[in-house]
C-alpha positions as CSV (number, residue, x, y, z in Angstrom):
1,M,-80.6,38.3,96.4
2,L,-80.3,42.0,96.4
3,H,-83.1,43.7,98.3
4,S,-84.2,47.0,99.7
5,Y,-86.4,47.9,102.7
6,E,-87.3,51.0,104.7
7,N,-85.6,51.2,108.1
8,N,-88.2,52.6,110.5
9,N,-86.3,52.1,113.8
10,Y,-86.8,55.8,114.5
11,D,-89.8,57.6,116.0
12,Y,-91.8,59.7,113.6
13,Y,-94.9,61.7,113.8
14,D,-97.2,63.8,111.6
15,Y,-98.8,67.0,112.7
16,Y,-100.0,70.4,111.6
17,D,-98.2,73.5,112.8
18,M,-100.0,76.6,114.1
19,Y,-100.3,78.0,110.5
20,G,-102.0,74.8,109.2
21,N,-98.9,73.4,107.4
22,Y,-98.6,69.6,107.4
23,I,-95.3,68.4,108.9
24,N,-94.0,64.8,108.4
25,S,-91.0,64.0,110.6
26,N,-90.3,60.5,109.3
27,N,-86.6,59.9,109.9
28,G,-86.5,56.4,108.4
29,D,-84.2,55.6,105.6
30,T,-84.0,53.0,102.8
31,K,-81.4,50.3,103.1
32,T,-80.1,48.0,100.3
33,E,-78.5,44.7,101.3
34,F,-77.4,41.4,99.8
35,A,-78.6,38.0,101.1
36,V,-77.6,34.4,100.3
37,G,-80.1,31.5,100.9
38,I,-82.1,28.7,99.4
39,S,-85.4,28.5,97.7
40,V,-87.6,25.6,96.5
41,G,-90.5,25.5,94.0
42,G,-92.0,23.8,91.1
43,K,-93.3,24.4,87.6
44,F,-96.5,22.8,86.3
45,I,-97.6,22.6,82.7
46,S,-101.2,21.7,81.6
47,K,-101.9,19.7,78.4
48,K,-103.4,22.9,76.9
49,G,-100.1,24.9,77.5
50,F,-100.9,26.9,80.6
51,T,-98.0,27.1,83.1
52,T,-97.8,27.8,86.8
53,E,-94.6,28.3,88.8
54,I,-94.6,28.5,92.6
55,Y,-91.6,29.2,94.8
56,L,-90.7,30.0,98.4
57,G,-87.3,30.8,100.0
58,V,-85.4,32.3,102.8
59,G,-81.9,34.0,103.0
60,R,-79.5,35.5,105.5
61,N,-78.1,39.0,105.1
62,L,-74.4,39.4,104.5
63,G,-72.7,42.3,106.2
64,G,-74.9,45.1,107.4
65,D,-75.0,46.7,110.9
66,N,-76.9,46.1,114.1
67,D,-80.1,47.7,112.6
68,S,-80.1,45.3,109.6
69,L,-82.6,42.5,109.1
70,E,-81.2,39.2,110.0
71,A,-83.1,37.1,107.5
72,V,-85.3,37.9,104.4
73,G,-87.9,35.8,102.7
74,R,-89.1,35.5,99.1
75,G,-91.9,33.9,97.3
76,G,-94.0,34.1,94.2
77,I,-96.5,32.6,91.8
78,S,-96.1,33.0,88.1
79,L,-98.9,32.2,85.5
80,G,-98.3,31.9,81.8
81,Y,-99.0,30.2,78.5
82,R,-96.5,28.0,76.6
83,F,-96.6,28.5,72.8
């Protein structure tokens, strides 16, 4: 899985200066990493053609540095109609 997240390991603060200007000092950055893992789920189809898919999974990041997430999760529910 290719995923992105915002790295907020830095202190940040919002304030107004003496002229009333808004200052945002967020020093976080966005990281993109690749993870390999496993996921399980199922697909259910009703007699009227409605479908539901449910899945959950977990993966471990490959590469990265000390600030990287060690593991990443995924999950979802999909609803549909089968023609």
